C-alpha positions as CSV (number, residue, x, y, z in Angstrom):
1,X,-5.4,8.9,35.0
2,X,-7.9,9.5,32.6
3,X,-5.5,9.0,29.7
4,X,-4.0,6.2,31.2
5,X,-7.0,4.3,31.2
6,X,-7.5,5.2,27.7
7,X,-4.6,3.9,26.9
8,X,-4.8,0.8,28.7
9,X,-8.4,0.0,26.6
10,X,-6.5,1.1,23.1
11,X,-3.9,-1.5,24.0
12,X,-6.9,-4.0,24.9
13,X,-8.5,-3.2,22.0
14,X,-5.6,-4.2,19.8
15,X,-4.7,-7.6,22.0
16,X,-8.4,-8.2,21.3
17,X,-9.3,-11.9,19.2
18,X,-11.1,-9.0,16.9
19,X,-7.9,-7.1,16.1
20,X,-5.5,-10.2,15.5
21,X,-2.8,-9.6,13.6
22,X,-2.7,-11.4,9.6
23,X,0.3,-12.7,8.2
24,X,1.6,-9.8,6.5
25,X,4.5,-12.3,5.3
26,X,2.0,-14.1,3.2
27,X,0.4,-10.6,2.1
28,X,3.3,-9.2,0.8
29,X,4.0,-12.7,-0.5
30,X,0.8,-12.4,-2.6
31,X,1.7,-9.1,-4.2
32,X,5.4,-9.6,-5.2
33,X,3.9,-11.9,-7.5
34,X,2.3,-8.7,-9.1
35,X,5.0,-6.6,-8.4
36,X,8.4,-8.5,-9.8
37,X,10.3,-4.9,-10.7
38,X,11.2,-2.6,-8.1
39,X,12.2,0.2,-10.4
40,X,8.8,-0.1,-12.3
41,X,5.2,1.0,-11.6
42,X,3.8,-0.4,-8.7
43,X,0.9,-0.3,-6.4
44,X,-0.1,0.5,-2.7
45,X,-2.8,-2.0,-0.9
46,X,-4.5,-1.2,2.1
47,X,-6.6,-3.8,4.6
48,X,-8.2,-2.7,7.6
49,X,-10.7,-4.5,10.2
50,X,-13.4,-2.3,11.3
51,X,-12.7,0.7,10.4
52,X,-8.9,0.4,11.5
53,X,-5.8,-0.4,9.2
54,X,-4.3,-3.5,9.8
55,X,-1.5,-3.3,6.9
56,X,-1.0,-0.6,4.5
57,X,2.0,-1.2,2.0
58,X,3.8,0.3,-1.3
59,X,5.4,-1.4,-4.0
60,X,7.1,-0.3,-7.0
61,X,7.6,3.7,-8.0
62,X,5.3,6.4,-7.8
63,X,7.9,8.1,-10.2
64,X,9.9,5.8,-13.1
65,X,11.8,8.8,-14.6
66,X,13.2,10.2,-11.3
67,X,13.2,7.4,-9.4
68,X,10.4,8.2,-6.6
69,X,9.5,5.8,-4.2
70,X,5.8,4.5,-4.3
71,X,4.2,5.6,-0.5
72,X,0.9,4.3,1.1
73,X,0.1,8.3,0.9
74,X,0.3,8.7,-3.2
75,X,-2.8,9.4,-5.1
76,X,-4.3,7.2,-7.7
77,X,-6.7,7.7,-10.8
78,X,-9.5,5.3,-9.3
79,X,-11.0,4.4,-12.8
80,X,-14.6,2.8,-12.7
81,X,-14.5,2.8,-8.8
82,X,-16.0,6.5,-10.0
83,X,-19.2,4.6,-10.2
84,X,-19.7,4.6,-6.7
85,X,-19.0,8.0,-5.6
86,X,-21.8,9.0,-9.4
87,X,-23.9,6.0,-7.7
88,X,-24.2,8.0,-3.8
89,X,-24.4,11.0,-5.4
90,X,-27.9,10.1,-7.4
91,X,-29.2,8.4,-4.3
92,X,-28.0,11.8,-2.3
93,X,-30.1,13.8,-4.5
94,X,-33.1,11.2,-4.4
95,X,-33.1,11.8,-0.5
96,X,-33.5,15.7,-1.0
97,X,-36.5,14.9,-3.6
98,X,-34.5,16.4,-6.7
99,X,-34.8,13.2,-8.5
100,X,-36.4,9.4,-8.5
101,X,-34.5,6.6,-9.4
102,X,-37.4,5.4,-11.2
103,X,-37.9,8.8,-13.1
104,X,-37.1,8.2,-16.9
105,X,-34.0,10.3,-18.5
106,X,-36.5,12.5,-20.5
107,X,-37.6,13.9,-17.3
108,X,-33.9,15.7,-17.1
109,X,-33.1,15.0,-21.2
110,X,-36.2,15.8,-23.0
111,X,-34.6,14.6,-26.8
112,X,-32.9,11.5,-25.2
113,X,-34.3,8.9,-27.8
114,X,-36.1,6.4,-25.9
115,X,-35.7,7.9,-22.7
116,X,-39.2,7.8,-21.4
117,X,-38.5,4.0,-21.2
118,X,-35.1,4.5,-19.7
119,X,-35.1,5.1,-16.1
120,X,-32.4,6.4,-13.6
121,X,-32.2,2.6,-12.3
122,X,-31.3,1.3,-15.4
123,X,-28.4,3.2,-16.1
124,X,-27.2,2.7,-12.4
125,X,-27.8,-1.3,-12.8
126,X,-26.0,-1.2,-16.7
127,X,-29.6,-2.4,-17.9
128,X,-30.5,0.4,-20.0
129,X,-29.5,-0.8,-23.5
130,X,-27.6,2.4,-24.5
131,X,-24.6,2.2,-26.7
132,X,-21.2,2.2,-24.4
133,X,-19.2,4.8,-25.8
134,X,-15.9,3.2,-25.0
135,X,-16.6,0.4,-27.1
136,X,-17.9,3.2,-30.0
137,X,-15.1,2.6,-33.2
138,X,-15.2,6.8,-33.3
139,X,-13.8,7.8,-29.5
140,X,-10.7,8.2,-30.5
141,X,-12.2,10.9,-32.4
142,X,-13.0,12.8,-28.8
143,X,-11.0,11.2,-26.3
144,X,-8.6,13.8,-26.2
145,X,-11.6,16.8,-26.5
146,X,-12.8,19.0,-22.8
147,X,-16.5,18.1,-24.3
148,X,-19.2,19.7,-22.0
149,X,-21.2,16.9,-20.5
150,X,-23.9,17.7,-22.9
151,X,-21.4,17.2,-25.8
152,X,-20.6,14.1,-24.2
153,X,-23.8,12.6,-24.0
154,X,-24.9,14.1,-27.7
155,X,-22.0,11.7,-28.7
156,X,-23.7,8.9,-28.0
157,X,-27.1,9.1,-27.6
158,X,-28.9,8.7,-31.1
159,X,-26.9,5.4,-31.7
160,X,-29.4,2.8,-31.9
161,X,-29.9,0.5,-28.7
162,X,-28.0,-2.6,-27.9
163,X,-31.5,-4.1,-26.3
164,X,-34.9,-3.0,-24.7
165,X,-34.1,-1.3,-21.2
166,X,-34.1,-4.0,-18.1
167,X,-33.7,-7.3,-20.5
168,X,-29.7,-7.3,-20.0
169,X,-27.2,-6.4,-17.7
170,X,-24.2,-5.3,-20.0
171,X,-21.7,-2.9,-18.1
172,X,-22.0,0.8,-20.0
173,X,-19.7,3.7,-19.1
174,X,-22.6,5.6,-20.8
175,X,-25.3,5.3,-18.6
176,X,-22.6,6.5,-16.0
177,X,-22.2,9.6,-18.0
178,X,-25.5,10.4,-18.7
179,X,-25.8,10.1,-14.9
180,X,-23.2,12.5,-14.4
181,X,-25.0,14.7,-16.7
182,X,-28.7,14.5,-14.5
183,X,-26.2,15.4,-11.2
184,X,-25.6,18.7,-12.5
185,X,-28.9,19.3,-14.3
186,X,-30.5,18.6,-11.0
187,X,-28.2,20.1,-8.1
188,X,-27.7,23.0,-10.8
189,X,-24.0,22.3,-10.0
190,X,-20.8,20.4,-11.9
191,X,-20.2,17.0,-11.3
192,X,-16.9,17.7,-10.0
193,X,-17.7,20.3,-7.4
194,X,-20.8,18.4,-6.3
195,X,-18.8,15.4,-5.3
196,X,-16.3,17.5,-3.8
197,X,-18.3,19.4,-1.4
198,X,-21.0,16.8,-0.7
199,X,-19.1,13.5,-0.5
200,X,-15.0,14.0,0.0
201,X,-15.4,17.3,2.4
202,X,-18.3,15.3,3.8
203,X,-16.0,12.4,4.3
204,X,-12.8,13.6,5.7
205,X,-11.6,12.8,1.7
206,X,-9.0,15.2,2.1
207,X,-6.4,13.7,-0.8
208,X,-9.6,12.6,-3.4
209,X,-10.3,15.2,-6.6
210,X,-11.4,15.2,-10.3
211,X,-8.4,13.6,-12.2
212,X,-6.2,16.5,-14.1
213,X,-2.9,16.2,-16.4
214,X,-2.3,19.8,-15.7
215,X,-3.2,20.8,-12.1
216,X,0.2,20.6,-9.9
217,X,-1.3,16.9,-6.9
218,X,1.4,16.9,-4.4
219,X,1.9,13.0,-3.7
220,X,0.4,12.5,-7.4
221,X,1.4,8.8,-8.7
222,X,2.0,9.0,-12.3
223,X,0.7,6.7,-14.7
224,X,2.2,3.8,-17.0
225,X,1.5,1.3,-19.9
226,X,3.3,-1.5,-21.4
227,X,4.4,-1.4,-24.9
228,X,6.7,-3.5,-26.3
229,X,8.3,-4.9,-22.9
230,X,9.0,-1.2,-22.4
231,X,7.3,1.3,-20.1
232,X,6.1,4.4,-21.4
233,X,3.9,7.2,-20.2
234,X,0.6,6.7,-20.3
235,X,-1.8,7.7,-23.1
236,X,-3.6,10.9,-22.4
237,X,-7.2,11.5,-22.4
238,X,-9.4,14.4,-21.4
239,X,-11.1,13.7,-17.9
240,X,-14.1,15.1,-19.4
241,X,-14.8,11.6,-21.2
242,X,-14.5,9.1,-18.4
243,X,-16.1,11.8,-16.5
244,X,-18.8,10.2,-14.5
245,X,-17.3,7.0,-15.1
246,X,-14.3,7.5,-14.4
247,X,-12.6,10.5,-13.8
248,X,-11.6,10.6,-10.0
249,X,-8.3,10.4,-7.7
250,X,-8.0,8.8,-4.1
251,X,-5.7,7.4,-2.3
252,X,-6.0,3.9,-0.1
253,X,-6.6,6.5,3.1
254,X,-8.9,8.5,2.1
255,X,-10.5,5.6,0.3
256,X,-11.2,3.8,3.9
257,X,-12.5,7.0,5.1
258,X,-15.0,6.6,2.0
259,X,-16.0,2.9,2.9
260,X,-16.8,4.4,6.8
261,X,-18.4,7.3,6.1
262,X,-20.8,4.8,4.3
263,X,-21.0,2.8,6.9
264,X,-21.7,5.1,9.3
265,X,-24.3,6.6,7.2
266,X,-22.5,9.8,7.2
267,X,-23.8,10.6,3.7
268,X,-26.9,8.9,3.6
269,X,-29.8,7.0,5.2
270,X,-29.3,3.7,5.9
271,X,-32.4,3.1,3.7
272,X,-30.7,5.1,0.9
273,X,-27.5,3.5,0.9
274,X,-29.1,-0.4,1.2
275,X,-30.6,1.0,-2.4
276,X,-26.6,0.8,-3.2
277,X,-26.5,-2.7,-2.3
278,X,-29.0,-4.3,-3.3
279,X,-28.8,-7.1,-6.3
280,X,-30.9,-6.1,-8.7
281,X,-32.8,-8.2,-11.4
282,X,-33.7,-8.0,-15.3
283,X,-37.1,-7.9,-16.2
284,X,-37.3,-11.7,-16.7
285,X,-36.4,-12.1,-12.6
286,X,-33.0,-13.2,-13.2
287,X,-30.3,-11.9,-10.8
288,X,-27.8,-9.5,-12.3
289,X,-26.0,-9.4,-8.6
290,X,-25.2,-6.1,-9.4
291,X,-26.5,-2.5,-7.4
292,X,-26.1,1.3,-7.3
293,X,-22.1,1.1,-8.1
294,X,-21.1,-1.9,-6.6
295,X,-20.8,-5.3,-8.0
296,X,-22.9,-8.0,-4.7
297,X,-20.8,-11.0,-5.1
298,X,-18.6,-13.1,-2.4
299,X,-15.8,-14.8,-1.7
300,X,-15.5,-18.3,0.0
301,X,-19.3,-18.0,0.8
302,X,-19.1,-14.4,2.5
303,X,-21.3,-11.6,0.7
304,X,-18.8,-8.7,-0.7
305,X,-19.3,-5.7,-2.2
306,X,-16.8,-5.2,-5.0
307,X,-15.9,-2.7,-7.9
308,X,-12.6,-2.6,-10.5
309,X,-11.5,0.0,-12.1
310,X,-9.1,0.9,-15.5
311,X,-8.1,3.7,-17.3
312,X,-5.0,4.1,-18.8
313,X,-2.0,3.9,-16.9
314,X,-3.8,2.9,-13.8
315,X,-6.1,-0.3,-12.3
316,X,-7.7,-0.7,-9.3
317,X,-9.7,-2.9,-7.3
318,X,-11.6,-2.5,-4.1
319,X,-13.5,-5.2,-1.5
320,X,-16.1,-5.3,1.3
321,X,-16.6,-7.6,3.4
322,X,-20.3,-6.5,5.2
323,X,-20.5,-9.3,7.2
324,X,-17.0,-9.2,8.8
325,X,-16.3,-5.4,8.0
326,X,-13.5,-5.9,6.7
327,X,-12.4,-3.8,3.4
328,X,-9.4,-4.4,1.1
329,X,-8.3,-1.9,-1.6
330,X,-5.6,-2.1,-4.0
331,X,-4.4,0.8,-6.5
332,X,-2.0,0.5,-9.1
333,X,-0.4,3.1,-11.8
334,X,0.3,0.7,-14.5
335,X,-2.5,-1.2,-16.8
336,X,0.0,-3.7,-17.0
337,X,-0.7,-4.7,-12.9
338,X,-3.7,-5.4,-12.6
339,X,-5.0,-5.8,-8.7
340,X,-7.9,-7.2,-9.4
341,X,-7.5,-10.9,-8.5
342,X,-4.5,-10.5,-6.0
343,X,-7.2,-8.2,-3.9
344,X,-9.6,-10.6,-3.9
345,X,-6.6,-13.5,-2.9
346,X,-5.7,-10.8,0.1
347,X,-9.6,-10.7,1.1
348,X,-9.9,-14.7,1.4
349,X,-6.6,-14.8,3.0
350,X,-8.4,-11.7,6.0
351,X,-11.1,-13.8,5.6
352,X,-9.4,-17.2,7.2
353,X,-7.8,-15.4,9.5
354,X,-10.7,-13.6,10.9
355,X,-13.2,-16.6,10.6
356,X,-15.4,-17.6,13.5
């Protein structure tokens, strides 16, 4: 009898207005404009409401050479969505009293130039003024080298600053590389293992990992680029270079687990998580609409938390609407197919479906 009651309760929940069906054909139509070549690279998309998937679909090929169709279980490189995990890791260490976001980075890296004026907060919010190493002409010299975190930081730390800390917002991968190094120095663990043990394992993200081109990764989506109107395998880089700013891999299903873990305070106290989702200000009081690892924005007037990613062969975009508890994630295995705008368009469509 108890099982029957539970079954009826589940059916009633699915039929309730809260779980109204979105128009899948409209979503398909939006995505078909982006993924026009069924024999080319593709992507995987998920829409969730109140933590429950209401749309999941894959497009194109996970491997063009072998003709393998993309599925919703394929694993993609996340690119800069990695920054969310790095930021939460920093807040976890702050809860453990191993660091403070207000600490100067000289406390951990004593020889860092201007390090007594640059705080962890500045790094998290892209307001540090340090040089973004991905924009340096000499980046090609290290792109395929397996540098240690210290060697990576040493590569850019002596570059002239672009502006004084807190004076300006300028998206910066170097800041998150330094944060990864700080995570290692304070936790006495590698960044890769710290994220695996303290985030992926706790959130049940069994299909997420630090990226590798060498390891056998089941259900890997292979990355492609488009050059001279032809698809080619992605340019090889060492994942020690994007490191804590862009080297994690995941699936759309695991990314929903990530969002659920954040919502349920599985990883952090609510007061700590709030720091990640607060839009901060510059020294002059101007809002930068960025928290710790998330852009704090809005879609059709609804508050949103967003971040995209781009790394050779992959582009990604994730959007969470906290008031409506709607999550939309799009992962693509060609940097010729950016899911940024279509993910926002899907979020607008879902908002319209679930509007009061």
